[in-house]
Each structure stands twice: as structure tokens, then as C-alpha cells.
N, C-alpha and C positions, 0 to 999 in steps of 0.2 A: 910633222912626225918623221923620224928617221926610217928609211927603208932597211928592212932585215937583210943582212948579207947571206947570199946563198953557200952553201957547202959544196964541198968538191964532189959529194955525191949526187946532189941536185944538179949540178952542173953536167956531170956524166949521162944521169938520167935524161936530162933536156936534150943532149947531143944525140943519144940513141933513139929518142922517139922523134926528134927531127930528121934522123937519116932514115927512118922508117917510113916517115912521111913523104921524104922526097922520093924514096924508091917506088913507093905505091903510086905517087902521082905521075912519076915519069914513066911507069910502066903501063900506064893507062893514057899516055900521051896527053896529059892535061896541063896546060901552061900555069905558070905562076899567077899570070893575070886572070885566067879564067877561075881559078881556085880562089882566088881573092875577091873577085867579083860576086862568086857564090856565097861566100861567107860574108861579104859586106866588110872586108877589112883592105887595108893597102897591101899591095905587091911587097913592100918593104917588111910588113908585119909577117906575111907568109915566109919570106925569106928567113927572118929572123927565127922563126920557128923552126925551120929546116936546119939551121946551123946551130941550133940549141941555145942561142943568144937569149930568147924569150920563152918563158914556160908556155906551153900549150894548153889551154883550159880544156878540162874533161869534156864540156858540152860542144867544144868546137871539135875536138876528135870525133865525137859522135856524129856531128854534121858532115864531117870530111869523110867518114866511113860509108855514109848514106851516099854522097855526091859520087864518091870514087867506086861505089858498090863493092865494097870490101868488108870483112869483118871487123869490128872495132878492134879486136884481139891483134890484128894485123899491124896495127898502129902503136902497139904496146909490147914493150919487152916483158917476155913470161919469167916469173919467178916460181920454182916449185917449192912452196913453203908447206911443211907438214905440221901435224899437230904436236909432234914430239919437240920439246923446247930445245934439246941438243941440236937436233937436226935444223930446226928452223934457225937458230943463231948461226949455224955453220953455212947454211944457204945464203943468209943475208950478210955474212962475213961481219958479224958483230959479236962482242962479248955479253953473255947474259948473266 
């Protein structure tokens, strides 16, 4: 089965999440290998998450937040979405 191609929006999101992960990890002076060991993944996988090459699964974000003792929201970009469809579309930069 062919792999679905990622959109530019997905790539950008992955890069932002990865940068937020790297910042939180460095601020707490945790090495790539320490985090990888805690999560049971390779150092290469953590590195790929941090550079936005691979998508970071939500459950791993949860596990990382617990290990680094940070809120899950500190590892995710926040979007202020309102119930007003016009505002929501403008925030998401989409035409509705």
C-alpha cells in the first residue's frame, strides 16, 4: 500500500512540535539518549521528531510531558479557534 504524502501544513506542524519538544528537553537538560531510553525508541527516532521529519504520536507527547514534567500543551502549538465560523476559518487560514 502506498504511503500518503504529507501536506506542507503537516510538515510545518511537525517541525513546530519538534522544535517545542527539543526546547523543553534542552531546558530540562535531558539528553536525546535519556529521552529515547525512557520512551523505548531509538535516539534517531527522537532526533527525527525534533527536526519534524517524523510525526510525533500523541501518546508519545503525553509520555514525554510526564517524563519532562511539563504540561502537554507546552509541546503543542496552540490555535485559538472560536465557534464563529468566520473567525475559525481566518485563524486556520482556510477558506470555508
